[in-house]
PyMOL Python script that loads the backbone (N, CA, C, O; Angstrom):
from pymol import cmd

cmd.read_pdbstr("""\
ATOM      1  N   MET A   1     114.868  95.070 113.085  1.00  0.00           N
ATOM      2  CA  MET A   1     115.748  94.846 112.319  1.00  0.00           C
ATOM      3  C   MET A   1     116.845  94.534 111.913  1.00  0.00           C
ATOM      4  O   MET A   1     117.152  93.941 110.879  1.00  0.00           O
ATOM      5  N   ARG A   2     117.626  95.028 112.932  1.00  0.00           N
ATOM      6  CA  ARG A   2     119.889  94.365 112.915  1.00  0.00           C
ATOM      7  C   ARG A   2     119.788  93.730 113.896  1.00  0.00           C
ATOM      8  O   ARG A   2     120.742  93.963 114.638  1.00  0.00           O
ATOM      9  N   GLU A   3     119.043  92.959 114.336  1.00  0.00           N
ATOM     10  CA  GLU A   3     118.908  91.781 115.028  1.00  0.00           C
ATOM     11  C   GLU A   3     118.835  90.273 114.972  1.00  0.00           C
ATOM     12  O   GLU A   3     119.501  89.430 115.573  1.00  0.00           O
ATOM     13  N   GLY A   4     117.748  90.135 113.999  1.00  0.00           N
ATOM     14  CA  GLY A   4     117.628  89.035 113.249  1.00  0.00           C
ATOM     15  C   GLY A   4     117.136  89.902 112.211  1.00  0.00           C
ATOM     16  O   GLY A   4     117.258  91.106 111.986  1.00  0.00           O
ATOM     17  N   ARG A   5     116.237  88.447 111.345  1.00  0.00           N
ATOM     18  CA  ARG A   5     115.188  88.650 110.282  1.00  0.00           C
ATOM     19  C   ARG A   5     113.701  88.453 110.889  1.00  0.00           C
ATOM     20  O   ARG A   5     113.395  87.682 111.798  1.00  0.00           O
ATOM     21  N   LEU A   6     112.934  89.236 110.251  1.00  0.00           N
ATOM     22  CA  LEU A   6     112.348  90.060 110.821  1.00  0.00           C
ATOM     23  C   LEU A   6     110.548  88.827 109.657  1.00  0.00           C
ATOM     24  O   LEU A   6     109.917  89.177 108.660  1.00  0.00           O
ATOM     25  N   GLU A   7     110.424  87.465 110.539  1.00  0.00           N
ATOM     26  CA  GLU A   7     108.938  86.728 110.115  1.00  0.00           C
ATOM     27  C   GLU A   7     107.832  87.242 110.273  1.00  0.00           C
ATOM     28  O   GLU A   7     107.023  87.136 109.352  1.00  0.00           O
ATOM     29  N   HIS A   8     107.435  88.007 111.580  1.00  0.00           N
ATOM     30  CA  HIS A   8     106.632  88.142 111.817  1.00  0.00           C
ATOM     31  C   HIS A   8     106.507  89.444 112.914  1.00  0.00           C
ATOM     32  O   HIS A   8     107.543  89.834 113.454  1.00  0.00           O
ATOM     33  N   GLY A   9     105.387  90.010 113.184  1.00  0.00           N
ATOM     34  CA  GLY A   9     104.679  91.215 113.525  1.00  0.00           C
ATOM     35  C   GLY A   9     104.003  91.997 113.117  1.00  0.00           C
ATOM     36  O   GLY A   9     103.115  91.685 112.323  1.00  0.00           O
ATOM     37  N   SER A  10     104.290  93.912 113.721  1.00  0.00           N
ATOM     38  CA  SER A  10     103.733  94.466 113.349  1.00  0.00           C
ATOM     39  C   SER A  10     105.231  96.320 112.622  1.00  0.00           C
ATOM     40  O   SER A  10     106.414  95.997 112.520  1.00  0.00           O
ATOM     41  N   VAL A  11     105.162  96.601 112.558  1.00  0.00           N
ATOM     42  CA  VAL A  11     105.591  97.990 111.325  1.00  0.00           C
ATOM     43  C   VAL A  11     105.277  99.187 111.089  1.00  0.00           C
ATOM     44  O   VAL A  11     104.894  99.406 109.939  1.00  0.00           O
ATOM     45  N   ALA A  12     105.317 100.258 111.975  1.00  0.00           N
ATOM     46  CA  ALA A  12     104.570 101.295 110.867  1.00  0.00           C
ATOM     47  C   ALA A  12     105.594 102.171 110.810  1.00  0.00           C
ATOM     48  O   ALA A  12     106.787 102.089 111.102  1.00  0.00           O
ATOM     49  N   MET A  13     104.737 103.235 110.275  1.00  0.00           N
ATOM     50  CA  MET A  13     105.445 104.361 109.130  1.00  0.00           C
ATOM     51  C   MET A  13     105.237 105.569 109.051  1.00  0.00           C
ATOM     52  O   MET A  13     104.757 106.090 108.044  1.00  0.00           O
ATOM     53  N   VAL A  14     105.599 106.267 110.208  1.00  0.00           N
ATOM     54  CA  VAL A  14     104.255 107.496 109.614  1.00  0.00           C
ATOM     55  C   VAL A  14     105.752 108.555 108.652  1.00  0.00           C
ATOM     56  O   VAL A  14     106.973 108.700 108.711  1.00  0.00           O
ATOM     57  N   ASP A  15     104.283 109.154 107.671  1.00  0.00           N
ATOM     58  CA  ASP A  15     104.560 110.108 106.860  1.00  0.00           C
ATOM     59  C   ASP A  15     103.612 111.464 107.039  1.00  0.00           C
ATOM     60  O   ASP A  15     102.634 111.712 106.333  1.00  0.00           O
ATOM     61  N   TYR A  16     104.103 112.283 108.123  1.00  0.00           N
ATOM     62  CA  TYR A  16     102.327 113.397 108.077  1.00  0.00           C
ATOM     63  C   TYR A  16     102.147 113.337 107.217  1.00  0.00           C
ATOM     64  O   TYR A  16     102.744 112.949 106.213  1.00  0.00           O
ATOM     65  N   PRO A  17     100.971 113.845 107.504  1.00  0.00           N
ATOM     66  CA  PRO A  17      99.747 113.652 108.709  1.00  0.00           C
ATOM     67  C   PRO A  17      98.852 112.419 108.674  1.00  0.00           C
ATOM     68  O   PRO A  17      97.707 112.399 109.128  1.00  0.00           O
ATOM     69  N   ARG A  18      99.952 110.603 107.651  1.00  0.00           N
ATOM     70  CA  ARG A  18      99.396 109.384 107.835  1.00  0.00           C
ATOM     71  C   ARG A  18     100.422 108.508 108.649  1.00  0.00           C
ATOM     72  O   ARG A  18     101.646 108.559 108.521  1.00  0.00           O
ATOM     73  N   LYS A  19      99.846 107.846 109.351  1.00  0.00           N
ATOM     74  CA  LYS A  19     100.516 106.311 109.745  1.00  0.00           C
ATOM     75  C   LYS A  19     100.387 105.359 109.588  1.00  0.00           C
ATOM     76  O   LYS A  19      99.371 104.835 110.045  1.00  0.00           O
ATOM     77  N   MET A  20     101.443 104.489 108.770  1.00  0.00           N
ATOM     78  CA  MET A  20     100.408 103.286 108.288  1.00  0.00           C
ATOM     79  C   MET A  20     101.065 101.992 109.228  1.00  0.00           C
ATOM     80  O   MET A  20     102.292 101.945 109.140  1.00  0.00           O
ATOM     81  N   GLN A  21     100.584 101.167 109.918  1.00  0.00           N
ATOM     82  CA  GLN A  21     101.233 100.138 110.060  1.00  0.00           C
ATOM     83  C   GLN A  21     100.295  98.646 109.806  1.00  0.00           C
ATOM     84  O   GLN A  21      99.070  98.763 109.761  1.00  0.00           O
ATOM     85  N   THR A  22     100.599  97.978 109.728  1.00  0.00           N
ATOM     86  CA  THR A  22     101.171  96.798 108.822  1.00  0.00           C
ATOM     87  C   THR A  22     101.224  95.843 109.113  1.00  0.00           C
ATOM     88  O   THR A  22     102.275  95.744 109.746  1.00  0.00           O
ATOM     89  N   ARG A  23     100.619  94.707 109.075  1.00  0.00           N
ATOM     90  CA  ARG A  23     101.452  93.282 110.087  1.00  0.00           C
ATOM     91  C   ARG A  23     102.342  92.523 109.055  1.00  0.00           C
ATOM     92  O   ARG A  23     102.239  92.816 107.864  1.00  0.00           O
ATOM     93  N   ILE A  24     103.354  91.400 109.538  1.00  0.00           N
ATOM     94  CA  ILE A  24     104.271  91.029 108.603  1.00  0.00           C
ATOM     95  C   ILE A  24     103.978  89.571 109.063  1.00  0.00           C
ATOM     96  O   ILE A  24     103.844  89.389 110.273  1.00  0.00           O
ATOM     97  N   GLY A  25     103.861  88.475 108.180  1.00  0.00           N
ATOM     98  CA  GLY A  25     104.250  87.283 108.454  1.00  0.00           C
ATOM     99  C   GLY A  25     101.949  86.916 108.374  1.00  0.00           C
ATOM    100  O   GLY A  25     101.033  87.600 107.918  1.00  0.00           O
ATOM    101  N   PRO A  26     101.977  85.831 108.933  1.00  0.00           N
ATOM    102  CA  PRO A  26     100.741  85.117 108.587  1.00  0.00           C
ATOM    103  C   PRO A  26      99.567  85.598 109.567  1.00  0.00           C
ATOM    104  O   PRO A  26      99.717  85.629 110.788  1.00  0.00           O
ATOM    105  N   ILE A  27      98.363  85.978 108.904  1.00  0.00           N
ATOM    106  CA  ILE A  27      97.202  86.471 109.847  1.00  0.00           C
ATOM    107  C   ILE A  27      96.167  85.915 109.857  1.00  0.00           C
ATOM    108  O   ILE A  27      95.543  86.025 108.801  1.00  0.00           O
ATOM    109  N   GLU A  28      95.604  85.224 110.788  1.00  0.00           N
ATOM    110  CA  GLU A  28      94.221  84.320 110.955  1.00  0.00           C
ATOM    111  C   GLU A  28      93.221  85.393 110.542  1.00  0.00           C
ATOM    112  O   GLU A  28      93.127  86.450 111.165  1.00  0.00           O
ATOM    113  N   ALA A  29      92.017  84.919 108.824  1.00  0.00           N
ATOM    114  CA  ALA A  29      91.432  85.477 108.868  1.00  0.00           C
ATOM    115  C   ALA A  29      90.493  85.135 110.102  1.00  0.00           C
ATOM    116  O   ALA A  29      89.809  86.158 110.074  1.00  0.00           O
ATOM    117  N   THR A  30      89.987  84.396 111.170  1.00  0.00           N
ATOM    118  CA  THR A  30      88.861  84.576 111.864  1.00  0.00           C
ATOM    119  C   THR A  30      89.163  84.745 113.321  1.00  0.00           C
ATOM    120  O   THR A  30      88.404  84.406 114.229  1.00  0.00           O
ATOM    121  N   THR A  31      90.408  85.332 113.469  1.00  0.00           N
ATOM    122  CA  THR A  31      90.820  86.693 114.786  1.00  0.00           C
ATOM    123  C   THR A  31      90.475  87.777 114.451  1.00  0.00           C
ATOM    124  O   THR A  31      90.297  88.119 113.282  1.00  0.00           O
ATOM    125  N   PRO A  32      90.242  88.914 116.064  1.00  0.00           N
ATOM    126  CA  PRO A  32      89.870  90.254 115.405  1.00  0.00           C
ATOM    127  C   PRO A  32      90.150  90.829 114.910  1.00  0.00           C
ATOM    128  O   PRO A  32      89.536  91.674 114.258  1.00  0.00           O
ATOM    129  N   ASN A  33      92.086  90.457 115.075  1.00  0.00           N
ATOM    130  CA  ASN A  33      92.784  91.327 114.878  1.00  0.00           C
ATOM    131  C   ASN A  33      93.745  90.565 113.222  1.00  0.00           C
ATOM    132  O   ASN A  33      94.901  90.143 113.179  1.00  0.00           O
ATOM    133  N   SER A  34      92.650  90.645 112.006  1.00  0.00           N
ATOM    134  CA  SER A  34      92.763  90.030 111.186  1.00  0.00           C
ATOM    135  C   SER A  34      92.843  90.918 109.885  1.00  0.00           C
ATOM    136  O   SER A  34      92.353  90.630 108.793  1.00  0.00           O
ATOM    137  N   VAL A  35      93.433  91.859 110.155  1.00  0.00           N
ATOM    138  CA  VAL A  35      93.644  93.176 109.602  1.00  0.00           C
ATOM    139  C   VAL A  35      94.923  93.067 108.995  1.00  0.00           C
ATOM    140  O   VAL A  35      95.588  93.687 109.825  1.00  0.00           O
ATOM    141  N   ARG A  36      95.893  92.632 107.939  1.00  0.00           N
ATOM    142  CA  ARG A  36      97.080  93.690 107.546  1.00  0.00           C
ATOM    143  C   ARG A  36      97.145  95.046 107.769  1.00  0.00           C
ATOM    144  O   ARG A  36      98.317  95.256 108.081  1.00  0.00           O
ATOM    145  N   ASP A  37      96.518  96.113 107.782  1.00  0.00           N
ATOM    146  CA  ASP A  37      97.382  97.496 107.023  1.00  0.00           C
ATOM    147  C   ASP A  37      95.745  98.089 107.963  1.00  0.00           C
ATOM    148  O   ASP A  37      94.580  97.697 108.021  1.00  0.00           O
ATOM    149  N   HIS A  38      96.445  99.059 108.480  1.00  0.00           N
ATOM    150  CA  HIS A  38      95.552  99.968 109.215  1.00  0.00           C
ATOM    151  C   HIS A  38      96.794 101.446 109.024  1.00  0.00           C
ATOM    152  O   HIS A  38      98.021 101.434 109.119  1.00  0.00           O
ATOM    153  N   LEU A  39      95.671 102.795 108.676  1.00  0.00           N
ATOM    154  CA  LEU A  39      96.195 103.405 108.426  1.00  0.00           C
ATOM    155  C   LEU A  39      95.228 104.391 109.192  1.00  0.00           C
ATOM    156  O   LEU A  39      94.118 104.002 109.555  1.00  0.00           O
ATOM    157  N   PHE A  40      95.791 106.023 109.494  1.00  0.00           N
ATOM    158  CA  PHE A  40      95.817 106.647 110.296  1.00  0.00           C
ATOM    159  C   PHE A  40      96.247 108.049 109.795  1.00  0.00           C
ATOM    160  O   PHE A  40      97.437 108.258 109.556  1.00  0.00           O
ATOM    161  N   ARG A  41      95.164 109.167 109.602  1.00  0.00           N
ATOM    162  CA  ARG A  41      95.620 110.286 109.883  1.00  0.00           C
ATOM    163  C   ARG A  41      96.024 111.704 111.330  1.00  0.00           C
ATOM    164  O   ARG A  41      95.107 111.906 112.126  1.00  0.00           O
ATOM    165  N   LEU A  42      97.094 112.372 111.480  1.00  0.00           N
ATOM    166  CA  LEU A  42      97.320 111.597 112.822  1.00  0.00           C
ATOM    167  C   LEU A  42      96.776 113.218 113.549  1.00  0.00           C
ATOM    168  O   LEU A  42      96.554 113.499 114.727  1.00  0.00           O
ATOM    169  N   ASP A  43      96.676 114.186 112.132  1.00  0.00           N
ATOM    170  CA  ASP A  43      96.339 115.497 112.513  1.00  0.00           C
ATOM    171  C   ASP A  43      95.106 115.896 112.594  1.00  0.00           C
ATOM    172  O   ASP A  43      94.906 117.097 112.774  1.00  0.00           O
ATOM    173  N   GLN A  44      93.980 114.973 112.480  1.00  0.00           N
ATOM    174  CA  GLN A  44      92.983 114.275 112.650  1.00  0.00           C
ATOM    175  C   GLN A  44      92.488 113.326 113.575  1.00  0.00           C
ATOM    176  O   GLN A  44      91.579 113.631 114.347  1.00  0.00           O
ATOM    177  N   ASP A  45      92.649 112.977 113.573  1.00  0.00           N
ATOM    178  CA  ASP A  45      93.091 111.217 114.871  1.00  0.00           C
ATOM    179  C   ASP A  45      93.945 111.271 115.390  1.00  0.00           C
ATOM    180  O   ASP A  45      94.485 110.376 114.741  1.00  0.00           O
ATOM    181  N   PRO A  46      94.944 111.646 116.324  1.00  0.00           N
ATOM    182  CA  PRO A  46      96.094 111.479 117.164  1.00  0.00           C
ATOM    183  C   PRO A  46      96.201 110.603 117.967  1.00  0.00           C
ATOM    184  O   PRO A  46      97.227 110.450 118.631  1.00  0.00           O
ATOM    185  N   GLN A  47      94.620 109.466 118.113  1.00  0.00           N
ATOM    186  CA  GLN A  47      94.463 108.594 119.173  1.00  0.00           C
ATOM    187  C   GLN A  47      94.652 107.319 118.571  1.00  0.00           C
ATOM    188  O   GLN A  47      94.975 106.191 118.940  1.00  0.00           O
ATOM    189  N   GLU A  48      94.193 108.158 117.031  1.00  0.00           N
ATOM    190  CA  GLU A  48      94.515 106.241 115.801  1.00  0.00           C
ATOM    191  C   GLU A  48      93.406 105.635 116.337  1.00  0.00           C
ATOM    192  O   GLU A  48      93.600 104.566 116.916  1.00  0.00           O
ATOM    193  N   MET A  49      91.769 106.270 116.252  1.00  0.00           N
ATOM    194  CA  MET A  49      90.594 105.803 116.754  1.00  0.00           C
ATOM    195  C   MET A  49      89.651 105.044 114.801  1.00  0.00           C
ATOM    196  O   MET A  49      88.816 104.160 114.610  1.00  0.00           O
ATOM    197  N   HIS A  50      90.367 105.951 113.874  1.00  0.00           N
ATOM    198  CA  HIS A  50      89.446 105.376 112.573  1.00  0.00           C
ATOM    199  C   HIS A  50      90.531 105.158 111.374  1.00  0.00           C
ATOM    200  O   HIS A  50      91.055 106.011 110.658  1.00  0.00           O
ATOM    201  N   ASP A  51      90.705 103.713 111.385  1.00  0.00           N
ATOM    202  CA  ASP A  51      91.130 102.938 110.325  1.00  0.00           C
ATOM    203  C   ASP A  51      91.024 103.395 109.107  1.00  0.00           C
ATOM    204  O   ASP A  51      89.872 103.365 108.677  1.00  0.00           O
ATOM    205  N   ILE A  52      91.729 103.760 108.479  1.00  0.00           N
ATOM    206  CA  ILE A  52      91.336 104.826 106.695  1.00  0.00           C
ATOM    207  C   ILE A  52      91.078 104.606 105.839  1.00  0.00           C
ATOM    208  O   ILE A  52      90.625 105.323 104.947  1.00  0.00           O
ATOM    209  N   ALA A  53      91.441 102.824 105.880  1.00  0.00           N
ATOM    210  CA  ALA A  53      92.493 101.469 104.378  1.00  0.00           C
ATOM    211  C   ALA A  53      91.940 101.715 103.390  1.00  0.00           C
ATOM    212  O   ALA A  53      91.906 102.184 102.252  1.00  0.00           O
ATOM    213  N   THR A  54      91.353 101.070 104.488  1.00  0.00           N
ATOM    214  CA  THR A  54      90.683 100.221 102.916  1.00  0.00           C
ATOM    215  C   THR A  54      89.678 102.039 102.640  1.00  0.00           C
ATOM    216  O   THR A  54      89.069 101.700 101.625  1.00  0.00           O
ATOM    217  N   ALA A  55      89.355 103.074 102.816  1.00  0.00           N
ATOM    218  CA  ALA A  55      89.125 103.974 101.556  1.00  0.00           C
ATOM    219  C   ALA A  55      90.045 104.772 101.167  1.00  0.00           C
ATOM    220  O   ALA A  55      89.635 105.867 100.782  1.00  0.00           O
ATOM    221  N   ASN A  56      91.156 104.597 101.136  1.00  0.00           N
ATOM    222  CA  ASN A  56      92.613 104.902 100.952  1.00  0.00           C
ATOM    223  C   ASN A  56      93.327 104.088 100.007  1.00  0.00           C
ATOM    224  O   ASN A  56      94.516 104.405 100.051  1.00  0.00           O
ATOM    225  N   PRO A  57      93.156 103.355  99.338  1.00  0.00           N
ATOM    226  CA  PRO A  57      93.915 102.066  98.408  1.00  0.00           C
ATOM    227  C   PRO A  57      94.810 102.608  97.835  1.00  0.00           C
ATOM    228  O   PRO A  57      95.765 101.966  98.271  1.00  0.00           O
ATOM    229  N   ASP A  58      95.403 103.663  96.858  1.00  0.00           N
ATOM    230  CA  ASP A  58      95.663 103.491  96.694  1.00  0.00           C
ATOM    231  C   ASP A  58      97.300 103.921  97.891  1.00  0.00           C
ATOM    232  O   ASP A  58      98.296 103.198  97.910  1.00  0.00           O
ATOM    233  N   VAL A  59      97.129 105.383  98.850  1.00  0.00           N
ATOM    234  CA  VAL A  59      98.268 105.436  99.330  1.00  0.00           C
ATOM    235  C   VAL A  59      98.584 104.581 100.988  1.00  0.00           C
ATOM    236  O   VAL A  59      99.415 104.822 101.864  1.00  0.00           O
ATOM    237  N   THR A  60      97.831 103.847 100.912  1.00  0.00           N
ATOM    238  CA  THR A  60      98.139 102.014 101.879  1.00  0.00           C
ATOM    239  C   THR A  60      98.591 100.990 100.787  1.00  0.00           C
ATOM    240  O   THR A  60      99.739 100.708 101.127  1.00  0.00           O
ATOM    241  N   ALA A  61      98.436 100.622 100.197  1.00  0.00           N
ATOM    242  CA  ALA A  61      99.226 100.093  99.183  1.00  0.00           C
ATOM    243  C   ALA A  61     101.092 101.544  98.879  1.00  0.00           C
ATOM    244  O   ALA A  61     102.252 101.306  99.216  1.00  0.00           O
ATOM    245  N   ARG A  62     100.762 102.317  98.457  1.00  0.00           N
ATOM    246  CA  ARG A  62     102.280 103.132  98.640  1.00  0.00           C
ATOM    247  C   ARG A  62     102.721 102.450  99.833  1.00  0.00           C
ATOM    248  O   ARG A  62     103.249 101.349  99.991  1.00  0.00           O
ATOM    249  N   MET A  63     102.350 103.447 100.710  1.00  0.00           N
ATOM    250  CA  MET A  63     102.243 103.131 102.216  1.00  0.00           C
ATOM    251  C   MET A  63     103.158 101.580 102.597  1.00  0.00           C
ATOM    252  O   MET A  63     104.254 101.587 103.158  1.00  0.00           O
ATOM    253  N   ARG A  64     102.523 100.482 102.211  1.00  0.00           N
ATOM    254  CA  ARG A  64     103.209  99.516 102.387  1.00  0.00           C
ATOM    255  C   ARG A  64     103.949  98.092 101.924  1.00  0.00           C
ATOM    256  O   ARG A  64     104.104  96.905 102.211  1.00  0.00           O
ATOM    257  N   ALA A  65     104.307  99.229 100.914  1.00  0.00           N
ATOM    258  CA  ALA A  65     105.495  98.938  99.619  1.00  0.00           C
ATOM    259  C   ALA A  65     106.567 100.051 100.710  1.00  0.00           C
ATOM    260  O   ALA A  65     107.061  99.417 101.642  1.00  0.00           O
ATOM    261  N   SER A  66     106.777 100.885 100.692  1.00  0.00           N
ATOM    262  CA  SER A  66     107.888 101.300 101.912  1.00  0.00           C
ATOM    263  C   SER A  66     107.875 100.509 102.778  1.00  0.00           C
ATOM    264  O   SER A  66     108.947  99.963 103.038  1.00  0.00           O
ATOM    265  N   ILE A  67     107.116 100.279 103.266  1.00  0.00           N
ATOM    266  CA  ILE A  67     107.325  99.078 104.623  1.00  0.00           C
ATOM    267  C   ILE A  67     107.968  97.612 104.042  1.00  0.00           C
ATOM    268  O   ILE A  67     108.789  96.993 104.719  1.00  0.00           O
ATOM    269  N   GLU A  68     107.524  97.146 102.774  1.00  0.00           N
ATOM    270  CA  GLU A  68     108.190  96.380 102.458  1.00  0.00           C
ATOM    271  C   GLU A  68     109.500  96.580 102.067  1.00  0.00           C
ATOM    272  O   GLU A  68     110.239  95.936 102.813  1.00  0.00           O
ATOM    273  N   ALA A  69     110.067  97.146 101.283  1.00  0.00           N
ATOM    274  CA  ALA A  69     110.675  97.451 100.630  1.00  0.00           C
ATOM    275  C   ALA A  69     112.686  96.899 101.996  1.00  0.00           C
ATOM    276  O   ALA A  69     113.489  96.017 101.692  1.00  0.00           O
ATOM    277  N   PRO A  70     112.765  97.682 103.078  1.00  0.00           N
ATOM    278  CA  PRO A  70     113.372  96.974 104.320  1.00  0.00           C
ATOM    279  C   PRO A  70     112.958  96.034 104.604  1.00  0.00           C
ATOM    280  O   PRO A  70     114.025  95.489 104.888  1.00  0.00           O
ATOM    281  N   VAL A  71     112.303  95.370 104.770  1.00  0.00           N
ATOM    282  CA  VAL A  71     111.731  94.350 105.526  1.00  0.00           C
ATOM    283  C   VAL A  71     111.996  93.389 104.472  1.00  0.00           C
ATOM    284  O   VAL A  71     111.481  92.347 104.878  1.00  0.00           O
ATOM    285  N   ALA A  72     112.614  93.138 103.136  1.00  0.00           N
ATOM    286  CA  ALA A  72     112.703  92.416 101.763  1.00  0.00           C
ATOM    287  C   ALA A  72     113.788  92.499 101.834  1.00  0.00           C
ATOM    288  O   ALA A  72     114.263  91.471 101.352  1.00  0.00           O
ATOM    289  N   GLN A  73     114.869  93.429 102.313  1.00  0.00           N
ATOM    290  CA  GLN A  73     116.218  93.790 102.703  1.00  0.00           C
ATOM    291  C   GLN A  73     116.688  92.977 103.984  1.00  0.00           C
ATOM    292  O   GLN A  73     117.834  92.644 104.284  1.00  0.00           O
ATOM    293  N   ASN A  74     115.612  92.768 104.596  1.00  0.00           N
ATOM    294  CA  ASN A  74     116.251  92.100 105.838  1.00  0.00           C
ATOM    295  C   ASN A  74     116.232  91.290 106.133  1.00  0.00           C
ATOM    296  O   ASN A  74     116.765  90.918 107.178  1.00  0.00           O
ATOM    297  N   ARG A  75     115.168  90.117 104.821  1.00  0.00           N
ATOM    298  CA  ARG A  75     115.149  88.654 104.932  1.00  0.00           C
ATOM    299  C   ARG A  75     116.162  88.281 104.311  1.00  0.00           C
ATOM    300  O   ARG A  75     116.653  87.220 104.698  1.00  0.00           O
ATOM    301  N   GLU A  76     116.640  88.794 103.480  1.00  0.00           N
ATOM    302  CA  GLU A  76     117.856  89.089 103.183  1.00  0.00           C
ATOM    303  C   GLU A  76     119.516  88.494 103.499  1.00  0.00           C
ATOM    304  O   GLU A  76     120.154  87.457 103.315  1.00  0.00           O
ATOM    305  N   ARG A  77     119.709  89.696 104.014  1.00  0.00           N
ATOM    306  CA  ARG A  77     120.402  89.573 105.182  1.00  0.00           C
ATOM    307  C   ARG A  77     121.044  88.590 106.229  1.00  0.00           C
ATOM    308  O   ARG A  77     122.163  88.511 106.735  1.00  0.00           O
ATOM    309  N   TRP A  78     119.832  87.845 106.350  1.00  0.00           N
ATOM    310  CA  TRP A  78     119.045  86.828 108.098  1.00  0.00           C
ATOM    311  C   TRP A  78     118.895  85.661 106.791  1.00  0.00           C
ATOM    312  O   TRP A  78     117.753  85.651 106.332  1.00  0.00           O
ATOM    313  N   PRO A  79     119.784  84.760 106.177  1.00  0.00           N
ATOM    314  CA  PRO A  79     118.332  83.449 105.584  1.00  0.00           C
ATOM    315  C   PRO A  79     117.942  82.503 106.135  1.00  0.00           C
ATOM    316  O   PRO A  79     117.053  81.818 105.631  1.00  0.00           O
TER     317      PRO A  79
END
""", "prot")
cmd.dss("prot")
cmd.show_as("cartoon", "prot")
cmd.util.cbc("prot")
cmd.orient("prot")
């Protein structure tokens, strides 16, 4: 994010034992990867095979907000 405005891509954060990965930008609803958020328990699923985002909406929303704050700052810095 230091090199320019982040318009689309994937951003992740770890708040052990959880890892959240979210997509930035538009998502095509018809593609297999149309899910925006992925959440994993690294202590129970180190290979990140079982997405638990849907089953944990509060954790997913909290971690997404933590990711979106610096992304928003990046957008303000790079008009």
